[in-house]
Structure formats: structure tokens, C-alpha cells
C-alpha positions as CSV (number, residue, x, y, z in Angstrom):
1,M,131.0,30.7,-16.4
2,Q,130.6,33.0,-19.1
3,Q,131.0,36.2,-16.8
4,T,134.1,34.8,-15.6
5,T,135.6,34.3,-18.7
6,S,135.1,37.5,-19.7
7,T,136.7,38.9,-16.4
8,L,139.5,36.8,-16.9
9,I,140.0,38.2,-20.7
10,T,139.7,42.0,-19.5
11,E,141.8,41.7,-16.6
12,L,144.4,40.2,-18.8
13,A,144.1,43.0,-21.3
14,S,144.4,45.7,-18.4
15,N,147.9,43.7,-17.5
16,S,149.3,44.0,-20.7
17,E,148.1,47.5,-21.4
18,N,149.8,48.3,-17.7
19,D,152.8,46.1,-18.9
20,E,153.2,48.3,-22.2
21,N,152.9,51.6,-20.0
22,L,155.9,50.2,-17.8
23,N,157.9,49.7,-20.8
24,S,157.3,53.1,-22.3
25,L,157.9,55.1,-18.7
26,N,161.3,52.5,-18.5
27,E,162.0,54.1,-22.5
28,K,161.8,57.3,-21.2
29,Q,163.9,56.9,-18.4
30,N,166.5,55.3,-20.4
31,D,166.4,57.9,-22.9
32,R,166.5,60.7,-20.1
33,V,169.7,58.6,-18.7
34,E,171.1,58.2,-21.8
35,N,170.4,62.2,-22.7
36,L,172.3,63.3,-19.2
37,S,174.8,61.1,-20.0
38,N,175.2,63.0,-23.0
39,L,175.1,66.5,-20.9
40,S,178.2,68.5,-19.7
41,P,177.7,69.4,-15.9
42,I,178.6,73.0,-17.0
43,S,178.5,75.2,-20.3
44,C,181.6,74.7,-22.8
45,I,184.5,77.3,-22.7
46,C,183.4,79.5,-25.9
47,C,179.8,80.4,-24.8
48,R,181.1,80.8,-21.2
49,K,183.3,83.8,-22.5
50,A,180.3,84.8,-25.3
51,H,178.0,85.0,-21.9
52,K,175.6,83.0,-24.3
53,K,173.4,80.1,-23.0
54,C,174.8,76.4,-24.0
55,D,172.9,73.4,-24.3
56,R,176.0,71.4,-23.0
57,Q,175.9,69.0,-25.4
58,L,178.5,66.6,-25.7
59,P,181.0,66.2,-27.6
60,T,180.0,69.4,-29.4
61,C,177.2,71.9,-27.9
62,S,174.7,73.3,-30.6
63,K,176.0,76.8,-30.9
64,C,179.9,75.5,-31.3
65,I,178.5,73.3,-34.6
66,Q,176.4,76.5,-35.5
67,R,179.6,78.6,-35.4
68,G,182.0,76.0,-36.9
69,I,184.1,76.2,-33.7
70,A,185.8,73.7,-31.6
71,C,183.8,73.0,-28.4
72,A,185.7,72.1,-25.1
73,Y,184.5,72.0,-21.5
74,N,186.6,72.5,-18.6
75,E,186.4,69.8,-15.6
76,P,183.6,71.2,-13.1
77,K,185.0,72.1,-9.7
78,K,184.1,70.0,-6.8
79,R,181.7,70.7,-4.7
80,G,181.1,70.4,-0.8
81,K,183.4,71.6,2.5
82,A,186.3,72.5,-0.1
83,A,184.2,74.3,-2.3
84,E,182.6,76.6,0.2
85,A,186.1,77.3,1.5
86,Y,187.2,78.0,-2.2
87,Q,184.0,80.7,-2.4
88,Q,185.1,82.2,0.9
89,R,189.0,82.4,0.3
90,K,187.6,84.1,-3.0
91,K,185.2,86.3,-1.3
92,R,187.9,87.5,1.0
93,K,190.0,88.1,-1.7
94,E,187.5,90.3,-3.6
95,Q,187.2,92.3,-0.6
96,D,190.6,92.9,-0.1
97,L,191.2,93.8,-3.5
98,D,188.0,96.5,-3.3
99,E,189.9,97.8,-0.1
100,L,192.9,98.5,-1.2
101,A,191.4,100.1,-4.7
102,A,189.6,102.3,-2.3
103,N,192.5,103.4,-0.5
104,V,194.4,103.8,-4.0
105,I,192.2,106.3,-5.3
106,H,191.6,108.0,-1.8
107,Y,195.7,108.6,-1.4
108,F,195.9,109.4,-5.0
109,Y,193.1,112.4,-4.4
110,T,194.7,113.3,-1.2
111,F,198.3,113.1,-1.1
112,I,200.0,111.7,-4.3
113,S,198.2,114.2,-6.9
114,G,199.0,117.5,-5.3
115,G,196.1,119.1,-6.4
116,H,196.4,118.1,-9.9
117,P,194.9,115.1,-10.7
118,V,195.0,113.6,-14.2
119,I,191.7,111.7,-14.4
120,R,188.2,112.3,-12.9
121,K,187.7,110.7,-9.8
122,P,184.0,109.1,-11.3
123,K,186.2,107.7,-14.3
124,F,188.7,106.4,-12.1
125,E,186.0,104.5,-9.7
126,Y,184.0,103.3,-12.8
127,F,187.1,101.5,-13.9
128,V,188.0,99.9,-10.4
129,N,184.6,98.9,-10.1
130,H,183.8,97.4,-13.3
131,Y,187.5,96.1,-14.6
132,L,190.0,96.2,-12.6
133,A,188.8,92.4,-10.8
134,Q,189.2,91.3,-14.3
135,L,192.2,92.6,-14.9
136,E,194.2,91.8,-11.9
137,N,192.7,87.9,-12.3
138,N,193.4,87.7,-15.7
139,N,189.6,86.8,-16.4
140,E,188.7,87.8,-20.4
141,F,185.8,89.8,-20.8
142,V,184.1,92.1,-23.2
143,L,184.6,95.9,-23.2
144,I,181.2,97.9,-23.9
145,P,181.9,101.4,-25.1
146,N,180.5,103.9,-22.3
147,D,181.2,107.6,-21.5
148,Y,183.9,106.9,-19.5
149,I,185.9,104.3,-21.4
150,S,185.8,104.0,-24.9
151,N,188.2,101.2,-26.2
152,I,190.4,98.5,-25.2
153,E,193.8,100.6,-25.4
154,E,192.3,103.5,-23.1
155,L,191.5,100.3,-20.4
156,Q,194.8,99.2,-20.6
157,C,196.5,102.6,-20.1
158,I,194.1,103.2,-17.3
159,Y,195.4,100.0,-15.6
160,L,198.6,101.1,-16.2
161,F,198.1,104.3,-14.2
162,Y,196.7,102.3,-11.6
163,L,199.7,100.0,-11.0
164,S,201.9,103.4,-11.1
165,I,200.0,104.6,-7.9
166,K,199.5,101.4,-6.5
167,S,203.1,101.5,-6.1
168,I,203.6,104.8,-4.4
169,Y,200.8,104.0,-2.4
170,Y,202.5,100.5,-1.0
171,Q,205.6,103.4,-0.9
172,L,204.0,106.0,1.3
173,N,202.6,102.8,3.5
174,T,206.5,102.0,3.9
175,E,205.4,98.4,2.0
176,L,208.2,98.5,-0.4
177,E,208.4,94.8,-1.2
178,L,205.0,95.1,-2.6
179,A,205.9,98.5,-3.8
180,S,207.9,97.0,-6.3
181,D,206.1,94.1,-7.2
182,S,203.7,96.5,-8.3
183,M,206.1,98.0,-10.4
184,K,207.4,95.2,-12.1
185,N,204.2,94.7,-13.0
186,C,203.7,97.8,-14.4
187,E,206.6,97.9,-16.3
188,E,205.7,94.7,-17.8
189,L,202.3,96.3,-19.0
190,Y,204.5,99.4,-20.2
191,S,206.2,97.2,-22.4
192,K,203.4,95.9,-24.0
193,L,201.9,99.1,-24.3
194,V,204.9,101.5,-25.2
195,T,204.7,100.8,-29.1
196,K,201.2,101.5,-29.7
197,S,200.0,103.4,-26.8
198,F,202.9,106.1,-26.4
199,M,200.4,109.0,-27.6
200,N,197.7,108.1,-25.2
201,F,197.2,110.6,-22.3
202,Y,196.7,108.5,-19.7
203,F,199.7,105.8,-21.2
204,N,201.8,109.0,-20.2
205,A,200.0,110.0,-16.9
206,A,201.2,106.6,-15.4
207,C,204.7,107.3,-17.2
208,Q,204.9,110.8,-14.9
209,F,203.9,108.8,-11.5
210,I,206.4,106.1,-12.7
211,S,209.5,108.4,-12.7
212,L,208.1,109.6,-9.4
213,Y,208.1,106.1,-8.0
214,Y,211.8,106.0,-8.8
215,S,212.5,109.3,-7.4
216,G,212.1,107.7,-4.3
217,I,214.2,104.8,-5.2
218,G,217.2,107.0,-6.1
219,D,217.3,105.8,-9.7
220,F,217.6,109.2,-11.4
221,V,218.4,107.5,-15.0
222,K,214.8,105.8,-14.7
223,V,213.1,108.7,-13.5
224,R,214.4,111.2,-16.6
225,F,213.7,108.5,-19.2
226,Y,210.1,108.3,-18.0
227,I,210.3,112.3,-18.1
228,A,211.5,112.3,-21.3
229,I,208.7,110.3,-22.4
230,V,206.0,112.7,-21.2
231,K,207.8,115.5,-22.6
232,F,207.7,114.0,-26.0
233,Y,203.9,113.1,-25.7
234,L,203.1,117.1,-24.4
235,S,205.6,118.4,-27.7
236,E,203.7,116.4,-29.8
237,R,200.6,117.8,-28.7
238,K,201.5,121.5,-28.5
239,E,198.0,122.7,-27.3
240,F,195.9,121.6,-24.2
241,T,192.1,122.7,-23.8
242,D,191.5,119.6,-21.3
243,L,192.1,120.7,-17.8
244,Y,193.5,117.3,-16.9
245,E,195.7,117.6,-19.6
246,K,197.3,120.7,-18.3
247,N,197.7,119.2,-14.7
248,L,199.6,116.4,-16.5
249,E,202.1,119.6,-17.9
250,R,202.5,121.2,-14.8
251,K,203.2,118.0,-12.8
252,I,205.7,117.0,-15.2
253,V,207.5,120.5,-14.8
254,F,207.5,120.8,-11.2
255,Q,209.0,117.2,-11.0
256,N,211.3,118.2,-13.9
257,K,213.6,120.1,-11.0
258,S,213.9,117.1,-8.8
259,S,214.8,114.3,-11.7
260,N,218.7,115.1,-10.8
261,D,220.6,114.8,-7.3
262,L,223.0,116.1,-7.7
263,I,221.8,119.3,-8.4
264,D,221.1,121.6,-5.2
265,G,217.3,122.6,-4.8
266,F,218.2,126.1,-5.7
267,S,219.9,125.9,-8.9
268,A,217.1,123.7,-9.5
269,F,214.4,125.7,-9.1
270,I,216.2,128.7,-10.8
271,E,216.8,126.6,-14.1
272,N,212.8,125.6,-14.5
273,M,211.7,129.0,-12.6
274,P,210.7,130.4,-16.2
275,K,208.9,127.0,-17.4
276,I,207.4,126.5,-13.7
277,F,205.6,130.7,-14.7
278,E,204.8,129.8,-18.3
279,V,202.5,126.7,-17.4
280,T,201.0,128.9,-14.3
281,V,200.1,132.2,-15.9
282,G,200.7,131.0,-19.5
283,Q,203.3,133.4,-20.5
284,N,206.7,133.8,-21.2
285,L,208.7,135.2,-18.1
286,E,211.6,135.9,-20.2
287,N,209.8,137.9,-22.2
288,L,208.0,140.3,-19.2
289,L,211.6,140.8,-17.7
290,I,214.0,143.0,-19.3
291,P,217.1,141.5,-21.0
292,G,219.9,139.4,-19.3
293,A,217.8,139.2,-16.1
294,L,217.2,135.1,-16.1
295,E,220.5,134.8,-17.4
296,Y,222.0,136.9,-14.3
297,L,219.6,134.8,-12.1
298,R,221.3,131.4,-13.2
299,T,224.4,132.7,-13.4
300,A,225.5,134.8,-10.3
301,S,226.3,134.1,-7.1
302,V,224.2,135.0,-4.3
303,T,225.5,137.9,-2.2
304,T,224.3,140.5,0.1
305,E,224.8,142.6,-2.6
306,N,222.1,140.8,-4.6
307,Y,220.0,139.3,-2.3
308,C,217.3,141.9,-2.4
309,F,217.2,141.2,-6.2
310,F,217.2,137.7,-5.9
311,K,214.6,137.2,-3.1
312,Q,211.9,139.9,-4.7
313,V,211.9,137.8,-8.1
314,V,211.4,134.2,-6.3
315,D,208.7,135.6,-3.5
316,F,207.1,137.2,-7.2
317,V,207.0,133.7,-9.1
318,F,205.9,132.2,-5.5
319,K,203.2,134.7,-5.2
320,V,202.0,133.6,-9.1
321,V,202.0,130.1,-8.4
322,G,200.5,130.8,-5.1
323,Q,197.5,132.4,-7.1
324,Y,197.2,129.7,-9.7
325,R,197.3,127.1,-6.6
326,V,193.9,129.0,-5.2
327,D,192.3,129.2,-8.4
328,L,192.9,125.4,-9.5
329,F,191.9,124.1,-6.2
330,K,188.6,125.5,-6.5
331,Q,187.9,123.3,-9.8
332,M,189.6,120.2,-8.5
333,I,186.6,119.1,-6.4
334,D,187.7,115.6,-6.6
335,C,190.4,116.4,-3.8
336,H,188.0,118.7,-1.5
337,S,188.7,117.3,2.3
338,E,190.2,118.6,5.1
339,T,192.8,116.1,5.3
340,F,193.8,117.0,1.4
341,F,194.2,121.0,2.2
342,K,196.3,120.4,5.6
343,F,198.5,118.1,3.7
344,E,199.0,120.8,1.2
345,K,199.2,123.5,3.4
346,L,202.0,121.3,4.9
347,H,203.8,120.6,1.4
348,R,203.7,124.1,0.2
349,N,205.5,125.2,3.1
350,L,208.3,122.7,3.5
351,I,209.2,123.7,-0.6
352,Y,208.7,127.3,-0.1
353,Y,211.4,127.0,3.4
354,G,213.3,124.4,1.8
355,F,213.9,126.5,-1.5
356,Q,214.6,129.5,1.1
357,L,217.2,127.3,3.2
358,F,218.9,126.7,-0.2
359,F,219.0,130.3,-0.8
360,L,220.2,131.3,2.3
361,S,222.5,128.9,2.4
362,R,224.5,130.6,-0.7
363,L,225.4,133.6,1.3
364,P,228.7,133.6,3.1
365,A,227.8,134.5,6.5
366,F,225.5,132.2,8.6
367,S,222.7,134.2,9.3
368,P,219.8,134.4,11.8
369,Q,217.3,134.2,9.3
370,L,219.0,130.7,7.7
371,E,218.7,129.3,11.7
372,E,215.0,130.6,12.1
373,V,214.2,129.1,8.0
374,A,215.7,125.6,9.2
375,L,213.7,125.7,12.9
376,K,210.4,126.5,10.4
377,L,211.7,123.0,8.6
378,S,212.3,121.2,11.6
379,C,208.7,121.7,13.3
380,L,206.8,121.2,10.1
381,T,208.5,117.6,10.0
382,E,206.7,116.4,12.8
383,H,203.2,117.5,11.2
384,E,200.8,114.3,11.2
385,Y,200.7,114.2,7.8
386,F,204.7,114.5,7.1
387,K,204.6,110.9,6.8
388,Y,202.8,111.2,3.6
389,S,205.4,113.4,1.8
390,V,206.6,113.0,-1.6
391,P,210.3,112.3,-2.4
392,E,210.5,116.2,-3.3
393,V,210.9,117.5,0.3
394,I,214.0,114.8,0.9
395,P,216.5,117.7,-0.9
396,C,214.7,120.2,1.9
397,V,214.7,118.2,5.0
398,S,218.3,116.9,4.7
399,E,219.6,120.4,4.2
400,C,217.8,121.4,7.0
401,A,219.6,118.3,9.0
402,K,223.0,119.5,7.6
403,I,222.4,123.6,9.1
404,H,221.6,121.3,12.7
405,L,224.8,119.4,12.2
406,Q,226.9,123.0,12.0
407,V,225.2,124.5,14.9
408,I,226.0,121.2,16.7
409,R,229.3,121.2,15.8
410,Q,229.7,124.8,17.1
411,I,228.3,123.8,20.2
412,E,230.5,120.7,21.2
413,S,233.4,122.8,20.2
414,R,232.4,125.8,22.7
415,K,231.8,128.5,19.6
416,R,228.3,129.0,21.3
417,A,225.9,127.7,23.6
418,N,223.3,125.5,23.9
419,N,220.0,126.5,24.9
420,M,220.3,130.1,24.8
421,P,217.9,132.5,23.9
422,F,216.8,133.1,20.0
423,I,215.0,136.3,18.5
424,T,213.0,135.0,15.5
425,S,211.3,137.7,12.8
426,N,208.6,138.8,14.5
427,G,210.8,139.7,17.8
428,K,209.5,136.2,19.7
429,V,212.7,134.8,22.0
430,L,212.6,131.0,22.0
431,T,214.8,129.0,24.2
432,I,216.0,126.2,22.2
433,D,217.5,122.7,23.1
434,Y,219.6,122.3,19.3
435,Y,220.3,118.6,20.2
436,S,216.4,117.9,20.3
437,I,216.0,120.0,17.4
438,L,218.7,118.2,15.4
439,E,216.9,114.7,16.9
440,R,213.5,115.8,15.0
441,D,215.9,115.9,11.8
442,Y,217.1,112.7,12.5
443,N,213.6,111.5,13.0
444,A,212.4,113.4,9.7
445,L,215.1,111.3,8.1
446,K,214.2,107.9,9.3
447,S,210.9,108.7,8.4
448,L,211.4,109.2,4.5
449,E,213.6,106.1,4.8
450,K,211.4,103.8,5.4
451,R,209.5,104.9,2.3
452,Y,212.3,106.0,-0.1
453,P,215.4,104.0,-0.1
454,R,217.1,107.2,-1.8
455,V,217.3,108.4,1.6
456,R,219.7,106.0,3.1
457,N,221.6,105.9,-0.3
458,S,222.3,109.5,-0.5
459,F,222.5,110.5,2.9
460,G,223.1,107.4,4.9
461,S,226.6,108.9,6.2
462,L,224.7,112.0,7.8
463,I,222.0,109.6,9.4
464,N,224.9,107.6,10.9
465,E,226.5,111.1,12.2
466,I,223.8,112.3,14.0
467,Q,222.8,109.4,15.4
468,T,226.3,109.2,17.0
469,I,225.9,112.7,18.4
470,L,222.4,112.1,19.8
471,N,223.8,108.8,21.3
472,N,227.1,110.6,22.8
473,H,224.9,113.6,24.2
474,D,222.6,111.3,25.7
475,N,225.2,109.4,27.5
476,Q,227.3,112.4,28.2
477,G,224.4,114.9,29.9
478,E,224.5,118.2,29.3
479,M,227.8,120.0,28.6
480,A,229.2,122.8,30.8
481,P,227.9,126.5,30.1
482,I,230.2,128.0,28.0
483,E,230.5,131.5,26.5
484,P,227.2,132.9,24.9
485,N,226.9,133.4,20.9
486,P,227.6,137.2,20.7
487,I,225.0,137.2,17.8
488,L,222.0,136.3,20.2
489,F,222.6,139.6,22.6
490,N,222.2,141.5,18.8
491,K,219.5,144.1,19.2
492,Q,218.6,143.9,15.9
493,T,215.3,141.6,14.9
494,I,215.1,139.3,12.3
495,D,213.4,141.0,9.4
496,D,212.3,139.3,5.9
497,S,211.3,142.6,4.6
498,S,214.3,144.3,4.5
499,D,216.8,141.1,4.3
500,F,220.4,142.9,4.2
501,V,219.4,145.7,2.2
502,S,220.5,148.2,4.7
503,S,224.0,146.9,4.0
504,P,226.8,149.2,3.1
505,N,227.1,147.8,-0.4
506,S,223.5,147.0,-1.1
507,N,223.6,150.8,-3.5
508,I,225.5,148.1,-5.4
509,L,222.5,146.9,-6.7
510,A,220.2,150.1,-6.5
511,E,222.4,152.2,-8.6
512,D,221.7,149.4,-11.4
513,L,219.1,150.8,-13.5
514,R,218.1,147.6,-14.5
515,W,217.1,146.0,-11.4
516,K,215.8,149.1,-10.5
517,S,213.0,148.7,-13.1
518,L,212.8,145.1,-13.1
519,L,211.8,145.2,-8.9
520,K,209.3,147.9,-10.1
521,Y,207.5,146.0,-12.2
522,L,207.6,143.1,-10.0
523,E,206.0,145.2,-6.7
524,A,203.3,146.5,-9.6
525,I,202.5,142.9,-10.0
526,R,202.3,141.9,-6.5
527,E,200.1,144.5,-5.9
528,R,197.8,143.9,-8.8
529,L,197.1,139.9,-7.4
530,G,196.3,141.7,-3.8
531,D,196.9,139.9,-0.7
532,D,194.0,137.3,-1.1
533,S,196.3,134.9,-3.6
534,G,197.0,132.2,-1.2
535,S,200.6,132.8,-1.6
536,S,202.8,129.7,-1.9
537,S,205.3,131.9,0.1
538,G,205.2,130.1,3.3
539,D,203.1,130.9,6.4
540,S,203.8,134.4,7.3
541,S,202.2,133.9,11.0
542,F,204.4,130.6,11.5
543,D,203.3,129.6,15.2
544,F,206.5,128.5,17.2
545,D,204.5,128.0,20.6
546,Q,203.1,125.2,19.3
547,F,206.4,123.4,19.4
548,F,208.3,125.5,22.0
549,D,207.5,125.9,25.4
């Protein structure tokens, strides 16, 4: 009996202890539930922005209490299938952004920079990889100064530069609506930066490419406006020790000759030739020439008498620029690729033959030299990389089309024959169907029109007339044979090295001691440069065989 009572007392004590433990456990669970109810499922906004660990206390976390600032929490996003779909869309968007940025960089160094990049490729790629997504999505972030980007102002200006290049990238890919949207974003950012960053290098680099974009649009007021901003920056800087700053100066000089649609290519080049020479060799062309030479070039009309003088001076400048390009391109390794060198050769020849075309068009007679240069230009427009040409080539292609349209008018008025032999400067005899040549010009203009609205605005009537002629020709078939052009039976071949020099009146120039001394000086310079200069004076061994059977 005594043992039974003792056992009962022990059991009761044990049960009482278990009840106390159970109550304690329940209290802890209740406290935990209460504590969880006082925690946010996500960190507060301030801690997230500062990348700090948050204790997620409600209504205010301890970090915000310590800092004495207001604490706020965003509404947590839903989980489940909707969240998974969101994450997938977000990932695709990030992949698209990465792919677009990679393409923009590739286009810049291959097609847009023209071998004169204004930013180092590793720096451009660093910006894209570390900051572009945050800037595109308007995310807040903290910039940690590094070897590539030192402050927020520089970062914003590089972003402005990126937007300007992206706009041109869309232009080249015929996505004009996207190009316009990108440029709107670019100019909005420009308006926020202009008062505080107008002396930032990348801000001005962006302005240069904004002007290039508007050159394709045909808004020459904006072209000149943005060029003027860069010119102001360059005038204030005065001296440049950095290669990329020199590239900006060269780019703006080359582009300046295309800043007015009302000035023909010949006049624009002659007007800007001294500055082109200066930024190329670091010397003043006017100081090197005899007094009055440049003024004569600017004001004198091109004639058969002074043709040799004009040609010598212009070829000299192209020769020097060619030497500069070879030396510079060796340093611009960021641009180096097979595609880049092919495209640059195409662009160099388009510009050189385009200038020759403007030059020869000023002569009083319609010369075989003019026809051959126009043929070369038409052939070049079929190059695989012609579609990436910048607006600078538009006047060259349109002038070429005008020349061939003039030939077609002669054919249709029965003043000359189609499909007649043509003798080139190296003695090659070609049989040319000028309707097919005109069709090449038409295709080139239409290709440029897809990218640059300026083409339709400035040359719409020319395109329509060519289209009408080609349609009529297709409907009517070949015209009946007519009397051949007498010039085709001229036994003398075209020799660029002695154009018009044998003219009876050419002694007028030869007797002028001023021009004789200048020509002698230019010849000495050319000899010093040698033949390995990578001359910009076109492709002297132009192969017509790849274009004509």
C-alpha cells in the first residue's frame, strides 16, 4: 500500500513536469509565430539598395532605426507558375540585351568608327557588362571607381555614347522605327547632361555620332548643331595627347565636309582639304604651298587647262591621307578583322572615285574618264558590305546614277548605242549594257533609301525617273541598232596619268611658274612617301572582269 502510494505520487509529479514542458513549448511556438508575424518576407528598400543584410523587423528594421531614416517594404512578388514565367521573360530580355549590346560593339569597331574609334574596346565592353542593364532598366546602383570608369558623370556620358551608336546600328539594319526611338532616348539624356557635361570627352563623342545619325535622316540643321558642339569642345581643349581624342578631331573634320546637302562633293572636299591635311600630318597645308594656291583651288573653275594642277594637288592629299590610314590602322587593333579591312577598302574606293566623279563632272566635255569612274562606282555598290555604308557615300552614288541616266538619255535619243565596246584606261575592251548599269545604280539608291530617309527626300525624283526608264525598257525590249558613238572608235586609251596634259592649251598652266614649282614640290613629297603608302587614291588595279563577262 505504501509502495502504491509512492508510485502514484511519482507519476503525478512526472505528469506535472510534462505539462510544464508542454506549456513552455507552446509558449515558445507562440512566440515564434508572433515573431514571424513581425518579420517581412523580404528585406526593406533601404537595405536592398545599400546591399546590407536586413533583419526584416516590422514596422521598422534595426538598420533603419540606427540610421534614423524611414523604413519601407515593397509588396513581395507572387511565387509559383506566374513567377517562373516572369523569371523566364526576364532572362530572355537579359539575353536579348546582351546580344544587342554585343552587336552594337561589333558594328561600331567594324563599320561605324571608320578606323577611328573614340573609346577602347575593353572599356566599352566593361561598361556593357557591368552597368548597361541597370541603366536600361532604371535600376539604382552604386558605382565603385575602377580603372575603366572613375565617376557617375563619365558613366552617364558613355551611356549617351552607347545610345548614339545603337541608333546608327538600327539604321544600318533598316530598323528605322527602333533607330528613332533610340535617338529620342539619346537626346533626352543629352538634355539632362548638356549643362554639366559639355566638356566631357564621351559626351562630345556621342554628339559626333548623333550628327552622323541625322546626316542619314537629312536633318542638316541638327547635323551642324551637334558638329558645332564638338568643335567648341575641340577649340577649348586645343592640344590632344590621347590617340582617341585625336580620332575624335579627325572624325569631325572628315564629317564636316558632309554637313550640308546643298554643297556638292567637290566644293566640300576643296573647302575642307586644308583641315584634313592638318589633322593628318600635323602641318598647315597653306604654309607648305606657295601663296595663292589654296585660294586658286577654292575659286577657279575646273578646265582642261588647269586639270593637271587640280589632279596633282588632290592626289597628293589623298596619298598623304592614305599613308596616315595605314599607320593609324596598325595601332587600332580593336578594329582589326577581315571584315573591317574589306569594308574599309570598299569605303576608301567609294570616296575616292566619288570625288573623281565630282571633279570630272566639272569639265566642259563628257569624257571617257568620267564614264570609267562612274562604271567603277556602280560596280562597287554590288560589294557584299555596301549595305553598311555610312551617309557619306550618298552623294557619290546619286551622282553616279545621274551620269548613267545621262548616258541612257543619249541612247534613247539615238545619239549613241548601247552594248558597244568601251576601252578602259588599261586598254581593256568592255561591252556594256547601260540599262543593267543603271539598274545597279537604282538598286544601290534603294538600298541606301532603306537606311537613310535623306535619300528619298533628296533624290526621290531621280529614283522614280530611273524606275520608269527601266520599266519601259523591260516592256519594250532592246531598241533597234543605231549609229555608234564616234568616241568608241577613238584608238587612244584613257590614261589617268596624263589626262588632258597633251591639250594644246595646257601650256598655259605649264608656263605659270607658281604652278610649276608647286607641282615639283608635290612630286618630291610623293616620291618621299614611296609606293607602300596604302594610298587612298583608289584601287589602281581595278578588276572589271569580276563585274563584266
